[in-house]
N, C-alpha and C positions, 0 to 999 in steps of 0.2 A: 603723482605721487608714487613709490616704490618702496617696498620692503625688502631687506635683505633676510633671509630664512635659511637656517641651518641648521640641522640636526644636532643636538644638544650631546655632546659623547657619555656615553656610558647612559644613556637614557631608556634603553628599549627593555621593556619589561614584557614577556611570554609567559604567559599560561596554555599550557598543551594538557587539552582535556579531550574525554570521546562524551561527555555529559551533553555536549552541545557545540555550540563554533570554539575553536581554540581563538585565543584573543591576544592583544599586544597593545602596548601603550608606547608612543613616541612620541618624545618632548621636543619640541622647536624651539630656536631661539631669535625671535624676530626683532629686527632692527630697521629703526627707519632711518631713511637714507637722508632726512634734514628734519631741523627743528620742528619745522611746521606740519609734519606728517600728524594725522590725526588716526586713533586708532579704527574709526568706522574704514578706513582704506586699506587695513591689514585684513578685517572679513572679506572683503573684496577680493582680495587677493587670494585668501584663504582657500576662498570657494572654488577659485580657477585650479588650484593646485590638489585640493582635496575634497572634491564634490561626494557630499554625502550619498551614500547608496551605490557609489560607482567603484569600480576596482580601483586599488590605490594604483597610481601612476608610479613608473619606474623611473628614476633619475629626477622627480620634480624639484626636489632641495639638494644642497650642496650635502654630499657625505649621506645622504637617506638609504633607509633600508632598500633594498634590490631585490624585491619577489622574482621569483624563477619557477620554471618549470609549467605545467598546464594548470596547475591550481591557483588559484588569486586570493590575495586579501581585501577585502571589502572595508571602507571606510563607514564607521558606525556614527560619530560623532567627534566633535573638537571641544576644549574646554574653553571658558573665558580667560581670556587675556590677564597674566598674574604679572604685575610690575617685577623686573629683573633688575635694571639698573638703570644710568642716566648715562648717555654718549658724551664725548667732549660737543660741546655746543647745544648741549642741553636736547640731543636726539633722544627720542624714547626708545627704552627695548623692554620685550614682553616675551614670558613663556606662553606655549600654548602645548597640551596635551591631544593629540591625535589617537582617539581609538579606533582600533581595526578587528576585523573577525578574519578567520581561515576558512576558506571555501574548498573543502577537500577532506581526503580520509586522515585519521590520525598517523597511519603509516608514512604517509608523506612528509611530516614532520620528525618522526620519531624513527623511520627504517625499519618500525618492529610491526607485523600484523597480530593484534591481539586475537586471543581465542575468544572470547565475547567481546563481543561490539557494542556500542553503546549509542553509536549513530543509526543501529537496526534496533528496534525492538519487536519481540515474536510473541505476542499473547494467544493461549488456545482455551476453548472452553468446550467442554462435554454437553451436548444438548441433545433433542429431538426434533422430530417433527409430527404432528399428530395426520394419520393418513388412513383414508377410507379403505376397507379391506375386505375382499372375499375370498381370498386365499391367502392364509396363514404365511407371513413373511419370513418365519423360520422354516418352514416347509417347502419353499420355492424349488422347483426342479430346474435351476440355472435361471440366468435372465437372457434376456433377446440380444438378437444382433442390433448394432447402431441403425443398419438400414433397414431393419423392418419397424425400429421403433418411431422412425422419421417417415414412415409411410411412403418412401420413395421404391420399395420392391411392389412389382405388379400383384405378385402372389406370395404375400408375406408369411413364413413358414414357423415364425417365435412368437406371434403376438397372444395367442393363446395361453394364458396364466393356468398351470397346473400346480397340481398340489393339495394340501390340506384345506378342504373349503370350510368357512366359518361364518360364511353370511345365513342369512334367516329369512326363506323365501325371497331370495335376492337384494334383501336390505343388509348391508355392510357392516361391519363392526369397525369403529374407530381404532386403531392401535398406535402406539408410539414407535417411529422408526429412528435408529440411532444417526446421530449428526455429531459433527465436530468443527466448530466455527475458528477459523484462523485468521488471525489479524496481524498487519505486518506493518509497521510504522518505520519509514525511511526517511533520515533527516539528509538533504541536499540542496541542490541549485535550485533556485525560485524559476519554475516553468509554468508560465501561466497557459501554456496549451497542455500540457502534461493529462489533466483530465477530459478535456473534450477528444484527445486522439486516442487516449488508453481506453477510455468508456465507450467510444464510438465503434473501436475494432473489437474490443474484446470483452466489455461487462455485460452480464447476463448468458454468458455461454461457457458451457465445460471447456478443459482442456483438451490438448490431442491426446493420443494415444499412449505417450510416454509416462514416465513416472514424475509425480509432481511431490516435492516438498521430502522427497527421497524416498517415500513410502506408498503415498498414494495413486493408484491407477489413476489417469489424467482424467477418465472420462466420469471420475466420481467427484470431481474438483469444481464448483461452480466459481467464478469470478464475479462476485456478488455486488462490491461498489467500491469507488474511491473517493477520498475527500481529501482536499489540499489546503492547508493554513500556512499563509506566508509569517515567517518567522525572522525579527530582524530586516536588514538591509541583504536582499539577493539571496537568502534561504527560506526554506518551506520544510513542513513535515507533512509528507504523504502517506495516508494511511489506507492499505489495501484489505479490503475485507472477502474472505475466501469461506466456502461452506462445504464441507466433505460431506459425502453421503455415501452410507455402505452399498445401497441398491441405485446408486447412479440418478438418483432423484425422480427416479420413476413411480408414477402414478398408477394405482389400477381404476377402470371403468366399468361401467356394467353394460354388457352386451346386449343390444335389444334387436329386434327384426319388426319388420311390417311397419305401417303408416300407425298401427297402434303404439308403436315404441315399447311391447311388451319384452319383459326379460327372455333370454335364450335359458331356456334349464339345462343344467347340465346334468350328464347320466349319474345315477346314482341318487340315493337320500340320505339323512341322518334318521334312524329311528330310536326313538326315547322310549322304553318301555315304561308300562306301568301297572301295576300289580290290581289285578280286579276291574280295570277299566282298558279301553282300546288304547293301543299304542299311538303316542306322538309320531308323525311324518313329517322331518323339516326338510323342504326343496331346497334346493342350491341354483344358483346361476351361473352361465359362462360367464368371465372376467375377460380382460384386452388390459395390454399394456399401453401408456401414454407415456411419452417422453416432451416436458413441456419447454425444456432447454437444447436448443441447438448446440452440438461439439463443433466448438470451434478449432483453430488451429494453433493456439497460442501456448507459449510454455513460460515457466515461471521468469526467465529472464526475458520473454517479449514484455512483461508487464512490469516488473520490478527493477528489472535491471540483470545483466550476466554476473557482474561481481558479488551485486547482494543476494540472486538466487543460489551460487554457489556456498556463502555462507550460510542462507536460511536451512537450504538443504541439508546441509553437514550438520545441523542441529539435531536433525531427525533421524537422519541414517545411524 
């Protein structure tokens, strides 16, 4: 048993939006070949022509909508059969609506690139981290070289921290270090391998020596995490999280020596005078830099895609 399926003239209804996938509805006229055809056989034929969750096939029915270009329309669902008319010989005729969604940028449909896109969302938050501090962060005499902080140099010259010492006899003072958290949501094609490939290659590493987000030195930006959620058929929302740190995520560590793990005293001390009593002498300890995050080779385009990175960087520059 076969059905004659044609797209109903003037039935195409398109909704172009950047709040999610652009959508369309196509109405089909489904006519039974013989009076004995039953509607169950129509569903069998529709499943072959319009498989849900798959790209809309080109030329599947007579006069059908023809997708073109590299972007695709995906079949979301189709409605129940609505009786349309009775043919000669009492053969059945039904209307069926096919719902499809567009996988691609809105500019591919409109020819216009929006200055502000909704398929990409950027969220940023001012925050801080608590850091054990021997030398006041605001008084630092520069930051160490990358080759020193990963301890690859045989004789590192810039690991010793210099500046205003605020520890008390080797005990550090907790201080807040300013950070900015950036979250980028990207709506696009469902890619089940993206999380594993991107996370394995770049997650937990800082960026390269270039500029990220238009303003940040790459070594200050940590690719923290990636989360992917499937949306409808063939789509996903990928959430990329980055942490930007004014001091390249560096941490201060107490410098000790010998088997007794004793602190290494720093030159000089802080004297607190007391009237009529012996002055208080506060000793200080030497401290060195530690970098917990490897510097990677990734750029923003490597992580979120070149086109997306260009748009996001433009928002900050």
